[in-house]
C-alpha positions as CSV (number, residue, x, y, z in Angstrom):
1,M,22.6,16.2,19.7
2,S,22.6,16.7,23.7
3,K,25.4,15.2,25.8
4,G,23.1,12.4,27.1
5,S,21.7,11.7,23.7
6,V,22.6,7.9,22.5
7,Q,21.1,9.2,18.7
8,V,24.0,8.3,16.4
9,R,23.6,8.4,12.5
10,L,24.6,5.5,10.6
11,D,25.0,5.8,6.7
12,L,24.8,2.9,4.4
13,T,28.4,2.2,4.0
14,V,28.5,-1.1,2.0
15,I,26.4,-4.0,1.0
16,R,28.3,-7.5,0.7
17,D,26.9,-11.0,0.5
18,S,23.1,-9.7,1.3
19,V,24.2,-7.8,4.4
20,A,24.0,-3.9,4.6
21,C,26.4,-2.4,7.0
22,F,25.7,1.0,8.3
23,G,28.5,3.1,9.9
24,S,31.9,2.1,10.7
25,G,34.2,1.5,13.8
26,E,32.6,1.0,16.8
27,Y,29.1,2.3,16.0
28,A,28.9,-0.1,12.8
29,E,25.3,-1.9,12.5
30,F,24.6,-4.8,10.2
31,C,21.5,-5.8,8.7
32,A,20.5,-8.8,6.9
33,V,17.0,-9.6,5.2
34,M,15.7,-13.3,5.5
35,E,12.5,-14.1,3.4
36,V,10.6,-17.0,5.1
37,A,7.6,-18.5,3.4
38,G,4.7,-20.1,5.5
39,S,3.1,-23.3,5.4
40,Q,0.6,-23.9,2.5
41,E,-1.5,-25.6,5.3
42,S,-3.3,-23.7,7.5
43,L,-3.1,-24.3,11.5
44,A,-6.7,-24.6,11.5
45,K,-6.8,-27.3,8.9
46,I,-4.3,-29.6,10.9
47,D,-4.8,-32.1,13.8
48,D,-3.9,-30.9,17.3
49,A,-0.9,-33.0,17.5
50,K,0.5,-31.2,14.3
51,Q,0.0,-27.8,15.4
52,E,1.6,-28.2,18.7
53,E,4.6,-29.6,17.1
54,L,4.6,-26.6,14.8
55,L,4.3,-24.1,17.6
56,A,6.5,-25.8,19.8
57,A,9.2,-25.3,17.0
58,Y,8.2,-21.7,16.2
59,A,8.4,-20.8,19.7
60,Q,12.2,-23.0,19.9
61,F,13.2,-20.6,17.2
62,L,12.2,-17.3,18.8
63,N,13.5,-18.2,22.3
64,S,17.1,-19.1,20.5
65,V,17.1,-15.8,18.7
66,T,19.8,-13.7,20.5
67,F,19.6,-10.3,18.3
68,S,16.8,-7.8,17.8
69,F,14.7,-8.4,14.5
70,Q,11.7,-7.0,13.0
71,L,8.7,-9.2,11.5
72,V,6.7,-7.6,8.5
73,G,4.1,-9.6,7.3
74,H,2.2,-9.5,3.9
75,L,-1.4,-10.4,3.6
76,T,-3.5,-11.2,0.7
77,A,-7.4,-10.8,1.0
78,E,-10.3,-9.9,-0.7
79,L,-11.6,-6.7,1.4
80,P,-15.3,-6.0,1.2
81,K,-16.6,-3.1,-1.2
82,W,-17.4,-1.2,1.7
83,S,-13.9,-1.0,3.2
84,R,-12.2,0.6,0.2
85,I,-14.6,3.8,1.1
86,R,-12.2,7.0,1.2
C-alpha cells in the first residue's frame, strides 16, 4: 500500500448476535444484516392518499439513517423465452 492509501484489510474476527465484526481496534467495522419484506399490495393498486403515506414513511426512514447501507433486491418474475438465449 502506498503511504496515502486508505485501504485496510479487515478480517472477520467475530459474529455475535447477528453482527459481524471485521478487524479490531480503531479499524474495526461492524455489519448487520436485516431482512425486510415488502407489502403484499402493489403501490399501483392502492389509492393516491395511501401511496403518499407509504412513500412519506419510506422517505422519513431513509432520511433518518445516519450510517451507510446497501440495498439488495430480489425479484421473482417470469421472463420471456427469448430472454434466456445465451
